[in-house]
SEMAR-961044 format. One record per residue: residue number from 0; chain; z, x, y of N, C-alpha, C, CB in turn. Coordinates in Angstrom, 1 decimal, decimal comma. Glycine has a CB too. Example, Ala and Ser with C-alpha at 12.3 -4.5 7.8 and 13.67 -1.06 7.14 Angstrom:
// SEMAR-961044
  resi  chain     n_Z     n_X     n_Y    ca_Z    ca_X    ca_Y     c_Z     c_X     c_Y    cb_Z    cb_X    cb_Y
     0      A     7,8    13,2    -5,7     7,8    12,3    -4,5     7,8    13,2    -3,3     9,0    11,3    -4,5
     1      A     7,1    12,8    -2,2     7,1    13,7    -1,1     7,9    12,9     0,0     5,7    14,1    -0,6
// end
This chain:
// SEMAR-961044
  resi  chain     n_Z     n_X     n_Y    ca_Z    ca_X    ca_Y     c_Z     c_X     c_Y    cb_Z    cb_X    cb_Y
     0      A    96,3    83,2    68,5    95,2    84,1    68,2    95,0    84,2    66,7    95,5    85,5    68,8
     1      A    93,8    84,2    66,3    93,5    84,2    64,8    93,5    85,6    64,3    92,1    83,5    64,5
     2      A    93,9    85,9    63,1    93,8    87,2    62,6    92,4    87,7    62,4    94,6    87,3    61,2
     3      A    92,2    89,0    62,5    90,8    89,5    62,3    90,4    89,4    60,9    90,8    91,0    62,8
     4      A    89,0    89,2    60,7    88,5    89,1    59,3    88,7    90,4    58,6    87,0    88,6    59,3
     5      A    88,8    90,3    57,3    89,0    91,5    56,5    87,7    92,4    56,5    89,4    91,2    55,0
     6      A    87,9    93,7    56,4    86,8    94,6    56,5    86,3    94,9    55,0    87,2    95,9    57,2
     7      A    85,0    94,7    54,8    84,6    95,0    53,4    84,7    96,5    53,1    83,1    94,5    53,2
     8      A    85,0    96,9    51,9    85,1    98,3    51,6    83,8    99,0    51,7    85,7    98,5    50,2
     9      A    83,8   100,3    52,1    82,6   101,1    52,2    82,1   101,5    50,8    82,8   102,3    53,1
    10      A    80,8   101,7    50,7    80,3   102,1    49,4    80,9   103,5    49,0    78,8   102,1    49,4
    11      A    81,0   103,8    47,7    81,5   105,0    47,3    80,6   106,2    47,8    81,5   105,1    45,7
    12      A    81,3   107,2    48,3    80,6   108,4    48,7    80,1   108,4    50,2    79,5   108,7    47,8
    13      A    80,2   107,2    50,8    79,7   107,1    52,2    80,8   107,4    53,2    79,0   105,7    52,5
    14      A    80,4   108,0    54,3    81,4   108,3    55,3    81,4   107,1    56,3    81,0   109,6    56,1
    15      A    82,6   106,6    56,6    82,8   105,5    57,5    83,0   106,1    58,9    83,9   104,6    57,1
    16      A    82,3   105,6    59,9    82,5   106,0    61,3    83,9   105,8    61,8    81,5   105,3    62,2
    17      A    84,4   106,7    62,7    85,7   106,6    63,2    86,1   105,2    63,7    86,0   107,6    64,2
    18      A    85,2   104,5    64,4    85,5   103,3    65,0    85,7   102,2    63,9    84,5   102,8    66,0
    19      A    85,3   102,5    62,7    85,5   101,5    61,6    86,6   102,0    60,6    84,2   101,3    60,8
    20      A    87,4   102,9    61,1    88,6   103,2    60,3    88,4   104,5    59,5    88,9   102,1    59,4
    21      A    87,2   105,2    59,6    87,0   106,4    58,8    87,7   107,6    59,4    85,5   106,7    58,7
    22      A    87,5   108,7    58,8    88,2   109,9    59,3    87,5   110,4    60,6    88,1   111,1    58,3
    23      A    88,4   110,8    61,5    87,9   111,3    62,8    87,4   112,7    62,5    89,0   111,3    63,9
    24      A    86,4   113,2    63,2    85,9   114,6    63,0    87,0   115,6    63,2    84,8   114,9    64,0
    25      A    88,1   115,3    64,0    89,1   116,3    64,2    90,1   116,2    63,0    89,8   116,1    65,5
    26      A    90,0   115,3    62,1    90,9   115,2    61,0    91,9   114,1    61,1    91,7   116,5    60,8
    27      A    91,9   113,5    62,3    92,8   112,3    62,6    92,1   111,1    62,1    93,2   112,2    64,1
    28      A    92,9   110,1    61,7    92,3   108,8    61,3    92,1   108,0    62,6    93,2   108,1    60,2
    29      A    91,0   107,3    62,6    90,7   106,5    63,8    91,3   105,1    63,7    89,2   106,3    64,0
    30      A    91,1   104,2    64,7    91,6   102,9    64,6    90,8   102,1    63,5    91,5   102,2    66,0
    31      A    91,5   101,2    62,9    90,8   100,4    61,9    89,9    99,4    62,5    91,8    99,7    61,0
    32      A    88,9    98,9    61,8    88,0    97,9    62,3    88,8    96,7    62,6    86,9    97,6    61,3
    33      A    89,7    96,3    61,8    90,5    95,1    62,1    91,3    95,2    63,4    91,4    94,8    60,9
    34      A    91,7    96,5    63,7    92,4    96,7    65,0    91,5    96,5    66,2    93,0    98,1    65,0
    35      A    90,3    97,0    66,1    89,3    96,8    67,1    88,9    95,3    67,3    88,1    97,6    66,9
    36      A    88,7    94,7    66,1    88,4    93,3    66,1    89,5    92,4    66,7    88,0    92,8    64,7
    37      A    90,7    92,8    66,4    91,9    92,1    67,0    91,9    92,2    68,5    93,2    92,5    66,3
    38      A    91,6    93,5    69,0    91,6    93,7    70,4    90,5    92,9    71,1    91,5    95,2    70,7
    39      A    89,3    92,9    70,4    88,2    92,1    71,0    88,6    90,6    71,0    86,9    92,3    70,2
    40      A    89,2    90,1    69,9    89,5    88,7    69,9    90,6    88,4    70,9    90,1    88,3    68,5
    41      A    91,5    89,3    71,1    92,5    89,1    72,2    91,9    89,1    73,5    93,6    90,2    72,1
    42      A    90,9    90,0    73,8    90,2    90,0    75,0    89,4    88,7    75,2    89,2    91,2    75,1
    43      A    88,8    88,2    74,2    88,1    86,9    74,3    89,1    85,8    74,6    87,3    86,6    73,0
    44      A    90,2    85,8    73,9    91,2    84,7    74,1    91,7    84,7    75,6    92,3    84,9    73,2
    45      A    91,8    85,9    76,2    92,3    85,9    77,6    91,4    85,2    78,5    92,4    87,4    78,0
    46      A    90,1    85,1    78,2    89,2    84,4    79,1    88,7    83,1    78,5    88,0    85,3    79,3
    47      A    89,3    82,6    77,4    88,9    81,4    76,8    89,0    80,2    77,7    89,8    81,1    75,5
    48      A    90,0    80,2    78,6    90,2    79,1    79,6    89,0    79,0    80,5    91,4    79,3    80,4
    49      A    88,3    80,1    80,8    87,1    80,0    81,7    86,0    79,4    80,9    86,7    81,4    82,2
    50      A    85,9    79,7    79,6    84,8    79,1    78,8    85,0    77,6    78,7    84,8    79,7    77,4
    51      A    86,3    77,2    78,6    86,5    75,7    78,6    86,1    75,1    79,9    88,0    75,4    78,2
    52      A    86,4    75,8    81,0    86,0    75,2    82,3    84,5    75,2    82,5    86,7    76,1    83,5
    53      A    83,8    76,2    82,1    82,4    76,3    82,2    81,7    75,2    81,3    81,9    77,7    81,8
    54      A    82,4    74,8    80,2    81,7    73,8    79,4    81,6    72,4    80,0    82,5    73,7    78,1
    55      A    82,5    72,1    81,0    82,5    70,9    81,7    81,9    71,1    83,1    83,9    70,2    81,8
    56      A    80,7    70,6    83,4    80,0    70,8    84,6    80,9    70,4    85,9    78,7    70,1    84,7
    57      A    81,6    69,3    85,8    82,4    68,9    86,9    83,5    69,9    87,2    83,0    67,5    86,6
    58      A    84,2    70,3    86,1    85,3    71,2    86,3    84,8    72,6    86,8    86,1    71,4    85,0
    59      A    83,6    72,9    86,3    83,0    74,2    86,7    82,6    74,2    88,2    81,8    74,5    85,8
    60      A    82,1    73,1    88,6    81,8    73,0    90,1    83,0    73,2    90,9    81,0    71,7    90,4
    61      A    84,1    72,5    90,6    85,4    72,6    91,3    85,9    74,0    91,2    86,4    71,5    90,7
    62      A    85,8    74,6    90,1    86,3    75,9    89,9    85,6    76,9    90,8    86,2    76,4    88,4
    63      A    84,3    76,8    90,9    83,5    77,7    91,7    83,8    77,5    93,2    82,0    77,4    91,5
    64      A    84,1    76,2    93,6    84,5    76,0    95,0    85,8    76,6    95,3    84,5    74,5    95,3
    65      A    86,8    76,5    94,4    88,1    77,1    94,6    88,0    78,6    94,6    89,1    76,7    93,4
    66      A    87,2    79,2    93,7    87,0    80,7    93,7    86,3    81,1    95,0    86,1    81,1    92,5
    67      A    85,4    80,4    95,5    84,7    80,7    96,7    85,7    80,6    97,9    83,5    79,8    97,0
    68      A    86,5    79,6    97,9    87,5    79,4    99,0    88,5    80,6    99,0    88,2    78,1    98,9
    69      A    89,0    80,9    97,9    90,0    82,0    97,8    89,4    83,3    98,2    90,6    82,1    96,4
    70      A    88,2    83,6    97,7    87,5    84,8    98,0    87,2    84,9    99,5    86,2    85,0    97,2
    71      A    86,7    83,9   100,1    86,3    83,9   101,5    87,6    84,0   102,4    85,5    82,6   101,9
    72      A    88,7    83,3   101,9    90,0    83,4   102,6    90,4    84,9   102,7    91,0    82,5   102,0
    73      A    90,4    85,6   101,5    90,8    87,0   101,5    90,0    87,9   102,4    90,8    87,5   100,0
    74      A    88,7    87,6   102,4    87,8    88,4   103,2    88,1    88,1   104,7    86,3    88,1   102,9
    75      A    88,3    86,9   105,1    88,6    86,6   106,5    89,9    87,1   106,9    88,5    85,1   106,7
    76      A    90,9    87,1   105,9    92,2    87,7   106,2    92,1    89,2   106,4    93,2    87,3   105,1
    77      A    91,3    89,8   105,6    91,0    91,2   105,7    90,4    91,6   107,1    90,2    91,7   104,6
    78      A    89,4    90,7   107,5    88,8    91,0   108,8    89,8    90,7   109,9    87,6    90,0   109,0
    79      A    90,7    89,8   109,8    91,7    89,5   110,8    92,8    90,6   110,9    92,3    88,1   110,6
    80      A    93,1    91,2   109,8    94,2    92,2   109,8    93,6    93,6   109,8    95,1    92,0   108,6
    81      A    92,3    93,8   109,9    91,7    95,1   109,8    92,1    96,0   111,0    90,3    95,0   109,7
    82      A    92,3    95,4   112,2    92,6    96,2   113,3    94,0    96,5   113,5    92,1    95,4   114,6
    83      A    94,9    95,9   112,7    96,3    96,2   112,7    96,6    97,5   112,0    97,2    95,1   112,1
    84      A    97,7    98,2   112,5    98,0    99,5   111,8    98,5    99,2   110,4    99,1   100,2   112,6
    85      A    98,2   100,1   109,5    98,6   100,0   108,1    97,5    99,4   107,2    99,8    99,1   108,0
    86      A    97,7    99,3   105,9    96,7    98,8   105,1    96,6    97,3   105,3    96,9    99,1   103,6
    87      A    95,4    96,8   105,1    95,3    95,3   105,2    93,8    95,0   105,2    95,9    94,9   106,5
    88      A    93,0    95,5   106,1    91,6    95,1   106,2    90,8    95,4   104,9    91,0    95,8   107,3
    89      A    90,6    96,7   104,6    89,7    97,0   103,6    90,2    96,6   102,2    89,4    98,5   103,5
    90      A    91,4    96,8   101,8    91,9    96,3   100,5    91,8    94,8   100,4    93,3    96,7   100,3
    91      A    92,0    94,0   101,4    91,9    92,6   101,3    90,4    92,1   101,2    92,5    91,9   102,5
    92      A    89,5    92,8   101,9    88,1    92,5   101,8    87,6    92,8   100,4    87,3    93,3   102,9
    93      A    88,0    93,9    99,8    87,6    94,3    98,5    88,2    93,3    97,5    88,0    95,7    98,1
    94      A    89,5    92,9    97,7    90,1    91,9    96,8    89,3    90,6    96,9    91,6    91,7    97,1
    95      A    88,9    90,1    98,0    88,2    88,9    98,2    86,8    89,0    97,5    88,0    88,5    99,6
    96      A    86,2    90,2    97,6    84,9    90,4    97,0    85,1    90,4    95,5    84,3    91,7    97,5
    97      A    86,2    91,0    95,0    86,4    91,0    93,5    86,6    89,5    93,0    87,6    91,8    93,2
    98      A    87,3    88,7    93,8    87,5    87,3    93,4    86,1    86,6    93,3    88,5    86,6    94,4
    99      A    85,3    86,8    94,4    84,0    86,2    94,4    83,1    86,7    93,2    83,3    86,4    95,7
   100      A    83,3    88,0    92,9    82,4    88,6    91,9    82,8    88,1    90,5    82,6    90,1    91,9
   101      A    84,0    87,5    90,3    84,3    86,9    89,0    83,5    85,7    88,7    85,8    86,5    89,0
   102      A    82,8    85,1    89,7    82,0    83,9    89,5    80,6    83,9    90,0    82,8    82,7    90,0
   103      A    80,4    84,8    91,0    79,0    84,8    91,6    78,3    86,1    91,4    79,2    84,5    93,1
   104      A    77,1    86,0    91,0    76,3    87,3    90,6    76,1    88,1    91,9    75,0    86,9    90,0
   105      A    75,8    87,5    93,0    75,5    88,2    94,2    76,7    89,1    94,7    75,0    87,3    95,4
   106      A    77,9    88,5    94,5    79,1    89,2    94,9    79,4    90,3    93,9    80,3    88,3    94,9
   107      A    79,0    90,1    92,6    79,2    91,2    91,6    78,3    92,4    92,0    78,9    90,6    90,2
   108      A    77,0    92,1    92,3    76,1    93,1    92,7    76,6    93,9    94,0    74,7    92,6    93,0
   109      A    77,1    93,1    94,9    77,7    93,7    96,2    78,9    94,6    95,9    78,0    92,7    97,2
   110      A    79,7    94,1    95,0    80,9    94,9    94,6    80,5    96,2    93,9    81,9    94,1    93,7
   111      A    79,5    96,1    93,0    79,0    97,3    92,3    78,5    98,3    93,3    77,9    97,0    91,3
   112      A    77,7    97,8    94,3    77,2    98,7    95,4    78,3    99,4    96,2    76,2    98,0    96,3
   113      A    79,3    98,6    96,5    80,5    99,2    97,2    81,2   100,2    96,4    81,5    98,0    97,6
   114      A    81,4   100,0    95,1    82,0   101,0    94,3    81,2   102,2    94,2    82,2   100,4    92,8
   115      A    79,9   102,1    94,1    79,0   103,2    94,0    79,0   104,0    95,3    77,5   102,8    93,7
   116      A    79,1   103,3    96,4    79,1   104,0    97,7    80,4   104,8    97,9    79,0   103,0    98,9
   117      A    81,6   104,2    97,4    82,8   104,9    97,5    82,8   106,1    96,5    84,0   104,0    97,1
   118      A    82,2   105,9    95,3    82,1   107,1    94,4    81,3   108,2    95,0    81,5   106,6    93,1
   119      A    80,2   107,9    95,6    79,3   108,9    96,2    80,0   109,6    97,3    78,0   108,3    96,7
   120      A    80,7   108,9    98,1    81,5   109,5    99,2    82,5   110,4    98,7    82,1   108,4   100,2
   121      A    83,3   110,0    97,7    84,4   110,9    97,2    83,8   112,1    96,6    85,2   110,1    96,2
   122      A    82,7   112,0    95,9    82,0   113,2    95,3    81,5   114,1    96,5    80,8   112,8    94,4
   123      A    80,9   113,5    97,5    80,5   114,3    98,6    81,6   115,0    99,3    79,7   113,4    99,6
   124      A    82,7   114,3    99,6    83,9   114,8   100,3    84,5   115,9    99,4    84,9   113,7   100,6
   125      A    84,5   115,8    98,1    85,1   116,8    97,2    84,3   118,1    97,2    85,2   116,3    95,8
   126      A    83,0   118,0    97,6    82,2   119,2    97,6    82,3   120,0    98,9    80,7   118,9    97,4
   127      A    82,9   119,4    99,9    83,0   120,0   101,2    84,1   121,1   101,2    83,4   119,0   102,3
   128      A    84,0   122,1   102,1    85,0   123,2   102,1    86,4   122,6   102,5    84,6   124,3   103,1
   129      A    87,4   123,3   102,1    88,8   122,9   102,4    89,0   122,7   103,9    89,8   123,9   101,8
   130      A    88,6   123,6   104,7    88,9   123,5   106,1    88,3   122,2   106,7    88,3   124,7   106,9
   131      A    87,1   121,8   106,2    86,5   120,6   106,7    87,2   119,3   106,2    85,0   120,5   106,3
   132      A    87,7   119,4   105,0    88,4   118,2   104,5    89,8   118,1   105,2    88,7   118,4   103,0
   133      A    90,4   119,2   105,5    91,7   119,2   106,3    91,4   118,7   107,7    92,4   120,5   106,2
   134      A    90,4   119,2   108,3    90,0   118,7   109,7    89,8   117,2   109,7    88,8   119,5   110,2
   135      A    89,0   116,7   108,7    88,7   115,3   108,6    90,0   114,5   108,4    87,7   115,0   107,5
   136      A    90,9   115,0   107,6    92,1   114,3   107,4    93,0   114,3   108,6    92,9   114,9   106,2
   137      A    93,0   115,4   109,3    93,7   115,4   110,6    93,2   114,5   111,6    93,7   116,8   111,2
   138      A    91,8   114,4   111,7    91,2   113,5   112,7    91,5   112,0   112,3    89,7   113,7   112,7
   139      A    91,5   111,7   111,0    91,9   110,4   110,5    93,3   110,0   110,8    91,7   110,3   109,0
   140      A    94,2   110,9   110,6    95,6   110,7   111,0    95,8   110,5   112,5    96,5   111,8   110,5
   141      A    95,1   111,3   113,3    95,1   111,2   114,7    94,6   109,8   115,2    94,4   112,3   115,4
   142      A    93,5   109,4   114,6    92,9   108,1   115,0    93,9   106,9   114,6    91,5   107,9   114,3
   143      A    94,5   107,0   113,4    95,5   106,0   113,0    96,7   106,0   114,0    95,9   106,2   111,6
   144      A    97,2   107,1   114,3    98,3   107,2   115,2    97,9   106,7   116,6    98,9   108,6   115,3
   145      A    96,7   107,1   117,1    96,3   106,6   118,4    96,1   105,1   118,4    94,9   107,2   118,7
   146      A    95,6   104,5   117,3    95,5   103,1   117,2    96,8   102,4   117,2    94,7   102,7   115,9
   147      A    97,8   103,0   116,5    99,2   102,4   116,5    99,8   102,5   117,9   100,1   103,1   115,5
   148      A    99,6   103,6   118,6   100,1   103,7   120,0    99,4   102,7   120,9    99,8   105,2   120,5
   149      A    98,1   102,6   120,8    97,4   101,6   121,7    97,9   100,2   121,4    95,9   101,7   121,4
   150      A    98,1    99,9   120,1    98,7    98,6   119,8   100,0    98,3   120,5    98,9    98,5   118,2
   151      A   100,9    99,4   120,4   102,2    99,2   121,1   102,1    99,2   122,6   103,1   100,4   120,6
   152      A   101,2    99,9   123,2   101,0    99,9   124,6   100,5    98,5   125,1   100,1   101,0   125,1
   153      A    99,5    98,0   124,4    98,9    96,7   124,8    99,8    95,5   124,5    97,6    96,5   124,1
   154      A   100,4    95,5   123,3   101,1    94,3   122,9   102,7    94,5   123,0   100,7    93,9   121,5
   155      A   103,1    95,7   123,0   104,5    96,0   123,0   105,1    96,0   121,6   105,3    95,0   123,9
   156      A   106,3    96,4   121,4   106,9    96,4   120,0   107,0    94,9   119,5   108,2    97,1   120,0
   157      A   106,8    94,7   118,3   107,0    93,3   117,7   108,4    92,9   117,9   106,5    93,3   116,2
   158      A   108,7    91,7   118,2   110,0    91,2   118,4   110,8    91,0   117,2   110,0    89,9   119,2
   159      A   110,1    91,0   116,0   110,8    90,9   114,7   111,5    92,1   114,3   109,8    90,4   113,7
   160      A   111,3    93,2   115,0   111,9    94,5   114,6   113,4    94,5   115,1   111,2    95,7   115,3
   161      A   114,2    95,2   114,4   115,6    95,3   114,8   115,7    96,0   116,2   116,5    96,1   113,8
   162      A   116,8    95,8   116,9   117,0    96,3   118,3   116,9    97,9   118,2   118,3    95,9   118,8
   163      A   117,5    98,5   117,2   117,4   100,0   117,1   116,0   100,5   117,0   118,3   100,4   115,9
   164      A   115,2    99,8   116,3   113,8   100,2   116,1   113,0   100,0   117,5   113,1    99,5   115,0
   165      A   113,3    98,9   118,1   112,7    98,7   119,4   113,1    99,8   120,4   113,0    97,3   120,0
   166      A   114,4   100,1   120,4   114,9   101,2   121,3   114,2   102,5   121,0   116,4   101,3   121,2
   167      A   114,0   102,8   119,8   113,3   104,0   119,4   111,8   104,0   119,9   113,3   104,2   117,9
   168      A   111,2   102,8   119,7   109,8   102,7   120,1   109,6   102,8   121,7   109,1   101,4   119,6
   169      A   110,7   102,3   122,4   110,6   102,4   123,8   110,6   103,8   124,4   111,8   101,6   124,4
   170      A   111,0   104,8   123,6   111,0   106,2   124,0   109,5   106,7   124,0   111,8   107,0   123,0
   171      A   108,6   106,1   123,4   107,2   106,5   123,3   106,6   106,3   124,7   106,4   105,8   122,2
   172      A   105,9   107,3   125,3   105,3   107,1   126,6   104,4   106,0   126,7   104,7   108,4   127,1
   173      A   104,5   105,1   127,7   103,6   104,0   127,8   104,0   102,7   127,1   102,3   104,3   127,4
   174      A   105,0   102,8   126,2   105,4   101,6   125,5   106,6   101,0   126,2   105,8   102,0   124,0
   175      A   106,5    99,7   126,6   107,6    99,0   127,2   107,8    97,7   126,4   107,2    98,6   128,7
   176      A   109,1    97,4   126,2   109,3    96,1   125,5   109,5    94,9   126,4   110,6    96,3   124,6
// end
């Protein structure tokens, strides 16, 4: 990483903005311009490898294919594990979308829309009365437990579990190993 260029001195009697190393309105001293420039240079250096790949059309094409394959794989894995109990579906789909968004504009727009929808929902949910939020949480927990029970009834306890865990799960009504 190259050192940041020196900052020219400010003219006499002028006030330097805080982001350029001047006094902060609260009396604290802000970050120096060279510190900000160094952070920007460090940020640019972190992604310099992508700039080198984009400079070569052949490498860039291969890179886009690899990014597309990884992103689609994560989305398909999320769709495949979405019905299983526990986290898996939504986080994997969002991770796949984030991978695709690193290279494709359409995926970036879709990811921004998903973030906006989540933000709107959380703001809406936060405005609801406490009794409604607690009821919704209770229904969500009940649906998750019902899904886990249905999974165990239909498929039985996974054989990879220890014998003690399987014996414990066999006590649940309808679950047979």
